N, C-alpha and C positions, 0 to 999 in steps of 0.2 A: 462514320457510320453512313451506309448506304440503306435507308430506312431501317431493317432491325439485325442487318447484317453488319458486324464489327470488321473495319477494313485496317486499321493499324491504330498505333497509340502515339501520341507525341505530347511533349512538352513546351511551355510557352516562355520565353524570356520576354518579357513586356518592354523591358528599357533598352533592349536593342530592335524591340519590334519583329521578334524571329522565332519559328517554331522549331524542333528538332524532332525526327521520328526517332521514338525509342522500342517500338516493335512493329514489324511488319512482316507479312507473307511473302515466300520468295519469288523471284521472277516468274511470270507465267500464269499469275494469279488471276482467275477470270474476274473476280471482283475487282480487285484494281484496275484491270482493263475498261470493266462498265464504269468505273467513275473516272477514267480519263487520266489515271496515275500510271507511270512508267517507273517499275520498280528500278530501272538502272539511273533514274534521276528523281528518285522520291524525294529527296531533300528539296530540292528546288521546286517540285511539282506541288507538294503540301503546302510550302511557303506560298506559293502563288495561288492557289485554292483558298487559304485561309486569308489573304491578303483581298481576294476577288470577291469577298463575303464581307469585307467591311464599307463604312460610306466613303465615296471618293472624296480624297484629299483638296479636289476642286468644289466640292460641292459648296453653293453660296453662302448657306448657313452653317457649315459645320461647325463653326467656333461656338454658337449660339446653342446648337445641339448638344455639344460637348459639355458646354457650362451649365445647361438646363439639367443632364443626366448626372452632373458631378463626376465626371470620366476625364482623365488624363489624355487618353486618346483613342484612337478610331478602334485600334484592336482591344484595349481592355473592354470598351463598350460591347463588342460584339462576342466577346467572351464572358459577359455577364449571363447572357442568354444559351441558346441552343445552338445559334449560328444556321439555324431553318431559314430558308429564302421562301418565297412564295412560287419561284418557276423550277427547283430541282427538290430530289428528294434526299439530299446529304446534307449531313448535321453531325454534332458532336455532344459528348456527354462526359461526365466524369468517369474515371475507371472505377467500375464496382458500381456503379450506378444502375438502377433497375428501370430507368425511364425508357418509353419506347416509342416508336416514331408514331404512334398514334396519339400521343400525349403531346407532341410538339407540332406536328404538321398544321400548317394553318387552312388547309382546305377543308377539315371537317370541324374546326372551333373558331369561335371568337376570340379576338385579341383584345388587349387595352387600347382605346381609340384616342388615347391622349397625344401621340405623336400628331394626330390628324388634325385633334382641336389646337394645338399649339401654332399649326399652319394657318388656320382658321382666323384666329384673334390675335396671331403676332405674338403671344405671351409663351415663352420658352421656360419658363419658369415652372409651369405646371409639369415640365418633364420629371421633376424630382418626385414626382407620386407618380410617373408612369413605369409600368413594366420595360424593362429592356429586351423583354422576351417578345419581341414585334418584328413582323416582316420588314420594317421600316429600316432597321437598322442594318439591314442585309441587303438593302436596294441601291444598285450603282447609278451613278449619273450626278452631275452638278446642279442641275435644275432643282427647285424645292417641290419635292413631290411626296404623296403618302399613301398607304393602301388603304381602300375602303370597301366594306361587304355592304351590300344594299340587295335585300331580300336573296334570291338564289345566286346573285352574280358578286364577282369580287373585280374591282376597277382600280387602276392606278390612276390618281388624280395629280396633275403636273400642271403647274403654273407656266404663262408663256414665256416665250424669251424678251417680248417687248412691254413695258410699262402699260402700253394702251390695249395689249391683248391682240392686235390686227394679225399676227403669226399665226394664230388659232386658224383663221380661215384657209390657210395655205396647207395644214396639217390636214384640216376636215378634206378638203380637195384630194390629197393625197390617198388618204382613207378611202374614200369615193373609187377614186382610180385603182386602187388595188383591189377593189371588190370587181371592177371591171376585167382585169387581168385574172385574177385567181378564182373569180366565183364569191359570192357572199361568203361571209365568216358565219361559221356556226355558232360563234360565242358573240356574236354582234358588231357593230363598226364603230369607230371612235364617235365619240359625242362631247358637247360642251356642256357643262353644268356650273353651278355659282358657289365658291367657298370664301366666305367671309366678304360677299361682296362684289368679288372679283370672278371674272370668268377663268375656268380652267378646262382643262381636257380631260375625258374620262375614257381611259383605254382599258376594255374589256380583258381580263385574264384570258388568255388563248390555249388553256391547257386543261384537258380531263383530268378527273380524280387520280388517275393511276400514271399520268403523262408527266414528263419533265424536259424543261428547254435547255438543250445542250450547246452550248457557242464556244467562242474564244479558245483557250489554252486547251480545255478539254476535248473540244471538238476535233481540234489538229492531233491530239495524241490518239483517240479514237479513230481518226482517218489515216493515221501514219503519216502526218505530213508535216515535214520539217522545213523550217520558215530560213534555217542557216543563216546568213549572214543579214539578211533582211531583219530578223530580230524581232521583238513585240509590233513595231511601227511598219511591218511589211505591208506592202500594197494590199488594200483590203480586198481590190476585184480579184487579184490573182489567187491569195490566200481562199477566199470564198469559192473560186471555182475549183480549187483543189480539194478542200475539206469536205465539199457537198459532194464532188464526183467521188471520192474515198469513203464516204461514210455507210454507203450501203443502202439510200433510198432509191425507191423506185423513181424512173425518169429523171435522174440528177442534170442531166444536161439541159433538158426543158425547163426545170425549177432555175436552173441557174439564171437560163436566158430570161425566164419570166422577170426574176427578181432585180436584175439589173436592167432590164428595159424599164421597169416601174421606176430605178433610181433615176435612169437618164431622164424619162418623161418628166418627172415630177421635179428634177434638177436638186437631188438630195445630195447635200454636202456632207452631212453630219453622218457619214457611212464608215463603221468600223466594225471589229468582231464582236464587239458587245448588241450589234444592232441586227443580227442574222443567225441562224443556226438550224438544227434538227429538232424535231421533236419525238422522243423515245418513251414509249411504253414499257416501265419498269417491269411490270409483272410478264410480258409476253417476249419483250425485247423488240418488238416491232418498230420501224423508225419512217419517218415522212417528213419531207423538209417542211419548215417552220415558214409560213408567208409573212412578209415584213410587216412590222409592229410600230416602230419608232419613226415619225415622220415631221420630227422638229426641223426646221430650217426649210420646208419644201415648198416650192413655187414661189420663189422670189426672194428668200430671206436667207442666202447661202452662207453666211457667218457673222458672228460678231462684230468683227473688223471691217465688213462690207455694208454699208447701209444700204437701204433702199433709195434714198436720196442720190447716192454715188452710181447706182445703176441706171437711174432714170437720166440723170445728166450726162451719161457717157454709154449710151444704149449699144454703140458698136463693141464697146468692152465686155458688155453683159454677154454677148452673142460670142465672143473671143473665149469668154469663160466657158462658155456651152461647148464650144469646139474643142477646148483644151483638156476639160476634166469630164464632160458628159459625152465621150466618145470610144467607149471602150469594148463594146460589143464585138462577138466574133461569129462570123457566119459558119463555123464549124460547129457550135450549139444547135439542139435540136428547135426550130421555129415552126415546129409542125402546128403547135396551138394556135400562134399568133391570128388574130382577126382584126384588121385594120378598122372593120366597121363599128366595133363598139365603142371607138374614140371620137365618132364622129359627133362634131357639136359641144364635146368638151370644152374647147377655148371660149364658146359663149357661156357655158357653167362657170370659167374662170373668171370673165368679166362681171358676171351678175354676182358673184360671192364678193368680189371686192367693191362693188358699187356701193353697197349700204356704209362702208367704211370710207368713202371718198374724202372725208374730211382729215382722215388721218394719215393720207398717202399722197405722194406728187399726183399731179393729173395724170400723167401718161402711165402710171403702174399698171393697170389693170389692162391696160393694151400692150405693155411691153411682156408682160408674163405671159400671155395669150398667145403671142407672136413667137417667143422663145419657145412656148409648148409644142407649137405647129411645126417649128424646127427640127424639135427632137422628133416629133410624131413620123414626120418625113424620114429622118435619120433612120429610126427604128424600123419603118415600114422598107426600106430600103436594102437594109440588113437582112430582114426575115425574107424577102423577095430573092435576095443574092443566094441563101440558103436553099429555096425552092429551086432555083435553078440546077443548082449541084444535085437534086434529087431527081430531076426529070430523066 
């Protein structure tokens, strides 16, 4: 279903973990195109779509969640509900059911907060009495997280990567830098709050009531981008450029430049198809580029396997990491928006943000990250200037 429009019928083989399409419109269906489904490869697309709505196989607490719900697997769990997520307007219902989109959409109704409470308390047994029709079971990613409604806002609460939570400072800094490059977000910036006595990030939902986030395979289909031999693990920068450019959003070249400039400036290694996309208005069809929204591992925390201690012991290798990984900008993109002046003093903000956590980090960490940022800033500035020379 796309809101109240039926797209196709499918049946599920839980043992095999697969779905099979049993009834669907012919090729050329505008409804299928809007959902990012290719009639010529419908079986593969629907299987990918359903799998994308399950919890990640890498989620740190997956076994405890499945045990708590009494589910055999991720697919069984997500099929117990409507499959509705917080970020798009796709869902499913049993054939002949009279349930409508207004009944399942989480934007206009509350949901069982048992999932959030089990994260707060660590008591997953309470999931036995929790409804599986919650947005948390369709939420991707390996980190422990849960959706939270507070007043008129909806937030994704996410635990830090490190036990001491110091990596939240990097995420907050990246969110601040995102505002400098993209302008302040209408839905608010990333914040930090407490859950069960531990600091967690609170990321506001960046969508309006009639909007959905389109990314990954669905965006590739809508943009007619074929990754070919690159497969699902295609180079994220190349796929981003092609999908955004082909998506029909305004100022696509400038949006690509902003997004990848931010990635380079904050040294964001955790960057893949699930972390960017476009925002589509379901009612009008209007599209716009989605600003970056996932800042895990930004500004000093490049991967689970690469410790900050290693970076600080070998700062020359940290610089080589920047040169090798964060050096993919193109002078052919539109850099007319870039104002280097908005970044003035941000290196001091980095030092100030990490200073209160000095006891948790190597002594030279704040200065190292600030200097790496300045290196990346000079790189972005040079690329933008090279573009301006071509426009003269």
